[in-house]
C-alpha positions in Angstrom: 15.6 -7.5 53.9 12.6 -9.3 52.6 10.9 -9.1 56.0 11.5 -5.4 56.4 8.6 -3.0 56.4 10.1 -0.9 53.6 10.4 -3.9 51.4 6.8 -4.9 52.0 5.8 -1.3 51.3 7.6 -1.5 47.9 5.9 -4.8 47.1 2.5 -3.2 47.8 3.4 -0.2 45.5 4.4 -2.6 42.7 1.0 -4.2 42.3 0.0 -1.8 39.4 3.2 -2.8 37.6 2.4 -6.5 37.9 -1.0 -5.8 36.3 0.7 -4.1 33.4 3.5 -6.6 33.1 1.3 -9.7 32.9 -0.2 -9.1 29.4 3.0 -7.5 28.0 5.3 -10.3 29.2 2.9 -13.0 28.0 2.7 -11.3 24.6 6.5 -11.2 24.4 6.7 -14.9 25.3 4.2 -15.7 22.5 6.1 -13.6 20.0 9.4 -15.1 21.0 8.1 -18.6 20.5 6.7 -17.6 17.1 10.2 -16.3 16.2 11.8 -19.7 17.0 13.1 -19.2 20.5 13.2 -22.1 23.0 11.8 -21.9 26.5 15.3 -21.7 28.1 16.3 -18.9 25.7 13.1 -17.0 26.5 13.7 -17.3 30.2 17.4 -16.4 30.0 16.7 -13.3 27.8 14.0 -12.1 30.0 16.1 -12.5 33.1 19.3 -11.1 31.6 18.0 -8.2 29.3 14.8 -7.4 31.4 13.5 -4.8 29.0 10.3 -5.1 27.0 11.3 -2.7 24.2 14.8 -4.2 23.8 13.5 -7.8 23.8 10.8 -6.9 21.2 13.4 -5.1 19.2 15.8 -8.0 18.9 13.3 -10.6 17.9 13.3 -9.8 14.2 17.1 -9.6 13.8 17.5 -12.9 15.8 14.9 -14.8 13.7 16.4 -13.3 10.4 19.8 -14.5 11.3 21.4 -11.1 11.6 24.9 -10.8 13.1 25.4 -10.9 16.8 26.8 -7.3 16.8 23.6 -6.0 15.2 21.4 -7.7 17.8 23.6 -6.3 20.6 23.6 -2.8 19.1 19.8 -2.8 18.9 19.4 -3.9 22.5 22.1 -1.5 23.7 20.4 1.5 22.1 17.0 0.6 23.5 18.5 0.2 27.0 20.5 3.5 27.0 17.4 5.1 28.6 18.3 3.3 31.9 21.4 5.5 32.4 19.5 8.7 33.4 17.1 6.6 35.5 19.9 5.1 37.5 21.5 8.5 37.9 18.3 10.0 39.2 17.9 7.3 41.9 21.5 7.3 43.1 21.1 10.4 45.5 18.4 8.4 47.4 20.8 5.5 48.1 23.4 7.5 49.9 25.5 5.3 52.3 24.6 2.1 50.4 27.7 0.1 49.4 28.6 0.3 45.8 28.3 -3.5 45.3 24.7 -3.5 46.5 23.8 -0.6 44.2 25.4 -2.3 41.2 23.5 -5.6 41.8 20.2 -3.7 42.4 20.4 -1.7 39.2 19.6 -4.9 37.3 16.0 -4.7 38.3 15.5 -1.1 37.2 12.7 -0.7 34.6 10.8 2.3 33.5 7.9 1.3 35.8 10.0 0.5 38.9 11.9 3.8 38.4 8.8 5.9 38.2 7.1 4.3 41.2 10.2 4.5 43.4 11.4 8.0 42.3 8.0 9.6 42.8 7.7 7.9 46.2 11.1 9.1 47.3 10.4 12.7 46.1 7.1 12.7 47.9 8.7 11.6 51.2 11.5 14.2 50.8 9.0 17.0 50.2 6.9 15.9 53.2 9.9 16.2 55.4 11.0 19.6 54.0 7.5 21.0 54.4 7.1 19.6 57.9 4.1 17.6 56.8 5.4 14.5 58.6 7.3 14.2 61.9 9.2 11.1 60.6 12.7 11.8 59.3 13.6 11.1 55.7 14.4 7.4 55.2 18.1 6.6 54.8 19.7 5.0 51.8 19.3 1.4 53.0 15.6 2.0 53.7 15.1 3.5 50.2 17.0 0.6 48.6 14.7 -1.9 50.4 11.6 -0.1 49.1 13.1 0.0 45.6 13.9 -3.7 45.7 10.4 -4.5 46.9 9.2 -2.8 43.7 11.9 -4.0 41.3 12.5 -7.6 42.4 8.8 -8.6 42.4 8.2 -6.9 39.1 11.2 -8.6 37.6 9.9 -12.0 38.7 6.4 -11.3 37.3 8.1 -10.4 33.9 10.3 -13.5 33.7 7.5 -15.9 34.8 5.0 -14.1 32.4 7.3 -14.7 29.4 7.6 -18.4 30.2 3.8 -18.6 30.5 3.6 -16.9 27.1 5.8 -19.6 25.6 3.3 -22.2 26.9 0.3 -20.3 25.6 2.0 -20.1 22.2 2.3 -23.9 22.0 -1.5 -24.2 22.3 -2.1 -21.7 19.5 -3.7 -23.1 16.3 -1.5 -23.7 13.2 -1.1 -20.5 11.2 -1.6 -18.2 14.1 2.1 -17.2 13.9 1.3 -14.8 11.1 -1.0 -12.8 13.4 1.7 -12.7 16.1 3.9 -10.6 13.7 1.7 -7.6 14.5 2.7 -7.7 18.2 6.0 -6.0 17.6 4.8 -3.0 15.5 1.8 -2.7 17.7 3.9 -2.6 20.9 6.2 0.2 19.5 3.2 2.1 18.1 1.8 2.3 21.6 5.1 3.6 22.9 5.3 6.2 20.1 1.7 7.4 20.8 2.7 8.3 24.4 5.6 10.4 23.1 3.7 12.2 20.3 3.7 15.6 21.9 4.7 18.7 19.9 6.5 18.6 16.5 9.7 16.9 17.3 8.7 13.2 17.7 6.5 13.0 14.5 9.2 14.8 12.5 12.0 12.5 13.8 9.9 9.3 13.2 9.0 10.4 9.7 12.6 11.4 8.8 14.0 8.2 10.2 11.5 6.1 8.2 12.3 7.9 5.0 16.0 7.8 5.5 15.9 4.1 6.5 14.5 3.0 3.1 17.4 4.1 0.9 19.8 3.1 3.7 18.4 -0.5 3.6 18.8 -0.5 -0.2 22.4 0.6 0.0 23.3 -1.9 2.8 20.6 -4.4 3.8 22.5 -5.3 7.0 23.4 -1.9 8.6 22.1 0.8 6.3 18.6 1.1 7.7 20.0 1.2 11.3 22.8 3.7 10.6 20.6 6.2 8.6 17.8 6.0 11.2 20.2 6.7 14.0 21.7 9.7 12.2 18.4 11.3 11.5 17.1 10.6 15.1 20.2 12.0 16.6 20.1 15.1 14.4 16.4 15.7 15.2 17.1 15.3 18.9 20.0 17.8 18.7 17.9 20.3 16.8 15.2 20.0 19.4 17.7 20.6 22.3 19.3 23.5 20.5 15.9 25.2 20.0 15.0 24.6 23.6 18.2 26.2 24.8 17.5 29.1 22.5 14.0 29.7 23.8 15.3 29.5 27.4 18.1 32.0 26.8 15.7 34.4 25.0 13.2 34.2 27.9 15.9 34.9 30.4 16.9 38.1 28.5 13.3 39.3 28.5 
């Protein structure tokens, strides 16, 4: 597999992901060390969870001594986004044994999904429009390409978090306070990308306002429960309005 041309093609396509993963993985390693995690815990979490947003999200609950259930719920909610990504990739892996697909899904990330999915779409369109004489690659060939992207990006992420731990050990005393801004800064960057239209700003503001009284009522679960309710209601309202606009345009 590792010597196949499709795997090498995926490795080459993954280079931009490596460039993006190096600073973010090192930043998480630094933040994790500042929150009290050991090197083995950092490596294990990066290899097992393999999700920047989820790993950043659970740092504060872990360091604050929150319950295991709360930490798991926070990570689970962040990683729900991988379900539609996996579903979108499945048609390109036809004929691949289920066991192979289950193992391979561990290295799905937002970046590896986008690179692989767009590449597969481009190849399928080229075959459909007779732009290329080569047939569309089969499921195994597509899986090798995806693994070239996913496995190498996974290794860069895990190694980068370990490097971040080492970098944190050399930080001057008192620098830990500055590292607390890594988490809100990371999520602020994610939110800026999604700030299109009215829905996301309204949902964010509503979740924030609802989380404050929720935290006062129940410091453990109140903020999370109220924020989830508002976010789900906002998403449902957005979807309902989208369906309404589509149905009205179809009648026109």
